[in-house]
C-alpha angles and dihedrals in degrees: 000000000000090000092055092049092049093047090049091050091049091051092049091049091050093049093047091046093050092046092050092047091051091048093049090047091050093050096042118101088218097044125160112249114237094205132041148128111283102165111100091197087068096050139276113354112243138175090210116106108240095237095057100052125110115242103292125216116252113279124227100216101181131059091219090057090049089053091051090053091045091051091052086073094212097100140085116219111208121198113217094188125102119286090250092056090046091052090050089059141318144173109288112269093009118147119228113234107156109206089225091058097042096118093051095047106033096088092057090044091051090051092054102039126045120229091248093057115127103244130186115191123201140171137168100324137268094333091059125080096183093100090055091046091049092048089052092049091049090049090051091057093049109275110142109177103065134150132174121222099211099192089056127181096330091056091046093050093044090058090055095245117155119281135188 
């Protein structure tokens, strides 16, 4: 009899706890998404449900395609990673614009690169959303010709392409 009462109380506590946790998560501005895309073979992993995303810039989903665009010469590669990661190695000619320092560096960037510049953002590969976030921030300040290289610097380096 005591066991049944205790088990019932535990179950009630669990249900109430889970319901409260879900409610807090739902109301939180930094909530954890319950659905997302977690398969790197299908692109960048993301906790964002596909139906709730803003219009995303076109993704470059192969390193060979990124190299073709790079070889065209009419493109600016922008590294969204930290300055330290950029200094450790980056795509030749790429500009460092860490997504975490966007507000501090955007004025200088705007002065050097016109809003119609062809820009490819990249970061640390398919497990990194910084390149998407940077592309969105650049779009918000008026840049219109944006692409995201989803394999990023690791994919570039793995293919044996030149690095600085």
